[in-house]
C-alpha positions as CSV (number, residue, x, y, z in Angstrom):
1,M,4.3,0.3,11.5
2,S,7.8,-1.1,11.9
3,F,9.0,-3.1,14.8
4,F,12.5,-1.9,14.4
5,G,12.3,1.7,15.7
6,V,15.3,4.0,16.3
7,G,18.1,4.5,18.8
8,N,21.0,2.3,19.7
9,P,19.8,-1.4,19.5
10,F,22.8,-2.5,21.5
11,A,22.0,-0.5,24.5
12,S,19.3,-2.9,25.7
13,P,20.2,-5.8,27.9
14,V,19.6,-8.4,25.2
15,G,21.2,-6.1,22.6
16,Q,24.4,-6.0,24.7
17,K,24.5,-9.8,24.8
18,I,23.9,-10.1,21.0
19,E,26.7,-7.7,20.4
20,Q,29.0,-9.8,22.5
21,A,27.8,-13.1,21.0
22,T,28.5,-11.8,17.5
23,D,31.9,-10.4,18.1
24,G,34.0,-11.2,15.0
25,S,37.1,-11.9,17.1
26,L,35.4,-14.9,18.8
27,P,37.1,-18.2,17.9
28,S,33.8,-20.0,17.7
29,E,30.1,-19.6,18.7
30,N,29.6,-18.9,22.4
31,W,26.6,-21.2,23.0
32,A,26.3,-20.3,26.7
33,L,25.8,-16.7,25.7
34,N,23.4,-17.6,22.9
35,M,21.2,-19.5,25.4
36,E,21.4,-16.5,27.7
37,I,20.0,-14.4,24.9
38,C,17.1,-16.8,24.5
39,D,16.5,-16.6,28.3
40,I,16.3,-12.8,28.2
41,I,13.9,-12.9,25.2
42,N,11.6,-15.3,26.9
43,S,11.6,-13.6,30.3
44,T,11.3,-9.9,29.5
45,P,8.4,-8.0,27.9
46,D,10.7,-6.1,25.5
47,G,13.1,-9.0,24.8
48,P,11.7,-10.1,21.5
49,K,11.5,-6.6,20.0
50,D,14.9,-5.5,21.4
51,A,16.5,-8.7,20.1
52,I,15.2,-8.3,16.6
53,K,16.4,-4.7,16.5
54,A,19.9,-5.7,17.6
55,I,20.1,-8.7,15.2
56,R,18.9,-6.6,12.2
57,K,21.4,-3.8,13.0
58,R,24.2,-6.3,13.3
59,L,23.4,-7.8,9.9
60,T,23.0,-4.5,8.1
61,Q,26.2,-3.1,9.6
62,S,28.3,-6.1,8.7
63,A,26.8,-7.1,5.3
64,G,29.5,-6.8,2.6
65,K,32.2,-6.1,5.3
66,N,32.5,-8.9,7.8
67,Y,30.9,-12.2,7.1
68,T,32.2,-13.8,10.3
69,I,29.9,-11.4,12.2
70,V,27.1,-12.1,9.8
71,M,27.4,-15.9,10.3
72,Y,27.5,-15.5,14.1
73,T,24.5,-13.3,14.0
74,L,22.6,-15.8,11.8
75,T,23.5,-18.5,14.3
76,V,22.1,-16.4,17.2
77,L,18.9,-15.8,15.2
78,E,18.6,-19.5,14.5
79,S,19.1,-20.4,18.2
80,C,16.5,-17.8,19.2
81,V,13.9,-19.2,16.8
82,K,14.5,-22.7,18.2
83,N,14.3,-21.7,21.8
84,C,12.0,-18.7,22.0
85,G,8.2,-18.4,22.0
86,R,5.5,-16.9,19.8
87,P,6.2,-13.2,20.3
88,F,9.7,-13.7,18.8
89,H,8.5,-15.9,16.0
90,V,5.9,-13.4,14.9
91,M,8.6,-10.7,14.5
92,V,11.1,-13.0,12.8
93,C,8.5,-14.4,10.4
94,S,7.2,-11.0,9.3
95,K,7.6,-10.3,5.6
96,E,9.5,-7.2,6.5
97,F,12.2,-9.0,8.4
98,I,12.5,-12.0,6.0
99,S,12.8,-9.5,3.1
100,E,15.7,-8.0,4.9
101,L,17.4,-11.4,5.0
102,V,16.8,-11.8,1.3
103,K,18.4,-8.3,0.8
104,L,21.4,-9.5,2.8
105,I,22.3,-12.0,0.0
106,G,21.6,-9.6,-2.9
107,P,24.1,-8.2,-5.3
108,K,24.8,-5.1,-3.3
109,N,26.5,-7.1,-0.6
110,D,28.3,-9.6,-2.9
111,P,27.8,-12.5,-0.4
112,P,29.9,-15.7,-0.4
113,T,28.1,-19.0,-0.9
114,V,28.1,-20.0,2.8
115,V,26.0,-16.9,3.6
116,Q,23.6,-17.5,0.7
117,D,23.1,-21.1,1.8
118,K,22.6,-20.2,5.4
119,V,20.0,-17.5,4.7
120,L,18.1,-19.7,2.2
121,S,18.2,-22.7,4.6
122,L,16.7,-20.6,7.4
123,I,13.9,-19.3,5.2
124,Q,13.2,-22.7,3.9
125,C,13.0,-24.4,7.3
126,W,10.9,-21.7,8.9
127,A,8.5,-21.7,6.0
128,D,8.0,-25.4,6.3
129,A,7.7,-25.4,10.1
130,F,5.3,-22.4,10.3
131,Q,3.2,-23.0,7.2
132,T,0.0,-23.7,9.0
133,Q,0.2,-20.8,11.5
134,P,-1.7,-17.7,10.3
135,E,0.5,-15.2,12.2
136,L,3.7,-16.5,10.7
137,Q,2.8,-16.4,7.0
138,G,5.3,-13.7,6.0
139,V,8.1,-16.2,5.8
140,V,5.9,-18.6,3.8
141,Q,5.0,-15.9,1.3
142,V,8.7,-14.9,0.7
143,Y,9.7,-18.6,0.5
144,N,7.0,-19.3,-2.1
145,E,7.9,-16.3,-4.1
146,L,11.6,-17.4,-4.2
147,R,10.6,-20.8,-5.3
148,T,8.2,-19.4,-8.0
149,K,11.1,-17.3,-9.3
150,G,13.4,-20.3,-9.7
151,V,15.5,-20.1,-6.6
152,E,16.5,-23.7,-5.5
153,F,17.3,-24.1,-1.8
154,P,20.3,-25.9,-0.4
155,M,20.4,-29.3,1.2
156,T,20.3,-28.7,5.0
157,D,21.2,-30.6,8.1
158,L,17.6,-31.3,9.0
159,D,18.1,-32.0,12.7
160,A,20.3,-29.0,13.2
161,M,18.2,-26.6,11.1
162,A,14.6,-27.4,12.0
163,P,12.9,-25.0,14.3
164,I,11.3,-26.3,17.5
165,F,8.7,-25.0,19.9
166,T,9.5,-24.7,23.6
167,P,7.2,-23.4,26.4
168,Q,7.5,-19.8,27.3
169,R,8.9,-19.3,30.8
170,N,6.9,-17.0,32.4
171,S,-0.2,-5.4,13.0
172,P,0.6,-6.0,9.4
173,L,4.1,-4.8,8.4
174,R,5.1,-2.9,5.3
175,T,5.7,-5.0,2.2
176,I,8.9,-4.9,0.1
177,H,8.1,-3.9,-3.5
178,E,7.9,-6.8,-5.9
179,D,10.7,-5.4,-8.1
180,N,13.1,-5.2,-5.2
181,T,12.5,-8.9,-4.4
182,S,12.7,-9.9,-8.1
183,T,16.1,-8.2,-8.5
184,V,17.6,-10.1,-5.6
185,I,16.0,-13.4,-6.8
186,T,17.5,-13.0,-10.2
187,F,20.9,-12.4,-8.7
188,I,20.7,-15.4,-6.4
189,S,19.5,-17.7,-9.2
190,Q,22.1,-16.7,-11.8
191,R,25.4,-16.4,-9.9
192,S,27.6,-19.3,-9.0
193,P,30.0,-19.2,-6.0
194,T,33.7,-18.6,-6.2
195,T,34.4,-16.9,-2.9
196,S,35.3,-18.7,0.4
197,I,35.7,-17.2,3.8
198,T,36.6,-18.3,7.3
199,T,33.3,-19.1,9.0
200,P,32.2,-20.2,12.4
201,T,31.9,-23.9,13.1
202,Y,28.6,-25.5,13.8
203,S,29.7,-28.8,15.4
204,S,28.4,-27.7,18.8
205,L,24.9,-27.1,17.6
206,T,23.7,-30.6,18.1
207,S,24.4,-30.6,21.8
208,W,22.0,-27.7,22.3
209,R,19.3,-29.1,20.1
210,R,16.0,-30.3,21.6
211,P,13.3,-32.5,19.9
212,C,12.3,-30.8,16.7
213,V,10.2,-31.1,13.5
214,R,11.9,-31.6,10.1
215,C,11.9,-29.4,7.1
216,R,12.1,-30.6,3.5
217,P,15.5,-30.3,1.7
218,A,16.2,-29.1,-1.8
219,W,19.4,-29.1,-3.8
220,P,21.4,-25.9,-4.4
221,S,21.6,-24.4,-7.8
222,W,23.8,-21.6,-8.8
223,Q,24.8,-22.6,-12.4
224,A,25.7,-19.4,-14.2
225,A,28.8,-17.3,-14.0
226,W,29.4,-14.5,-11.6
227,P,27.9,-11.2,-12.9
228,T,30.6,-8.7,-13.9
229,S,29.5,-5.3,-15.1
230,K,25.8,-6.4,-15.2
231,G,23.7,-7.7,-12.4
232,G,20.8,-10.1,-12.7
233,G,18.3,-9.4,-15.5
234,G,20.9,-7.4,-17.5
235,R,20.8,-4.4,-15.2
236,S,23.9,-2.6,-14.1
237,Y,24.8,-2.9,-10.4
238,A,23.9,0.8,-9.9
239,E,20.4,0.1,-11.3
240,E,20.0,-3.1,-9.1
241,D,21.3,-1.3,-6.1
242,A,18.7,1.4,-6.6
243,L,16.0,-1.2,-6.9
244,I,16.9,-3.1,-3.7
245,D,18.0,-0.1,-1.6
246,L,15.3,-0.4,1.0
247,S,15.0,2.3,3.5
248,D,16.7,1.6,6.9
249,D,14.7,2.3,10.0
250,V,17.7,2.1,12.3
C-alpha cells in the first residue's frame, strides 16, 4: 500500500508551503518557510503524509527539467528530517521513497553532479543515523545495496548533513525491482560529471542546525566517461529507461 495516493499534493496546507518554498525563482532558500513546513508536519495528523506527497511530486515533476527546484526540494526534505518526528522519518526512510530518490539521479534524468552528490549524501547520512531503528531500515537497505554495487559516497559537511531528533510538539511498502536499482547504480558508478548548474546556497543552514549526530563520510568516485549512446552496463538509454521507469502513483 503506497503512502503517496492521488490528487493534487499541493492543495494541502503543507503542500502549499512546500510549493512556495521550492519556487525556482527564489534567490535562495527561505528558511523561515522551511521551518514553518516542519511546524505543520509536527502539529497536524496528516502533515507527514501530505508533506511526503508534495515533496515527491515536486521532485518527479522537476527532474531533468529544473534542478534549482530539485535542490530547493531536497533542502526542504533535509530540513524536515532534521526537525520532524518519527511519523515523518518512517515515511522518508521507506524503501519505496528512498528508491524514488535513487531514480532521481538515474540516466533518464541526466542529473548534474551537485544533485547526485546531494541525494547520495542524504541517503548515506540517514542510513548511518537510523541504522539501529527497525522501522527505518528501508534507507539502510538501499544504502547497503548501493555500497555493495560499488557506488562511493561523497564527502559531506557532517554538521550540516547529519539528521537530528527533536521532540514532537503535541505497513510494508512495495519494493523496487532489483534490476531497476542495478541499472541506476551502474549509471551512477560509471559516469563522471561535466555539467554545472546554478544551485541554491547552503550557507544559512548552520544557523538553523541543532545538536546532532554525525555520519561517516566517504570519497566521491565517478571515474569513467559520460555515457553516450549506451547507458550503464552496455544497455541503450531506451532499454535503461524501460528498466527504471517505475510506476507513478501521483
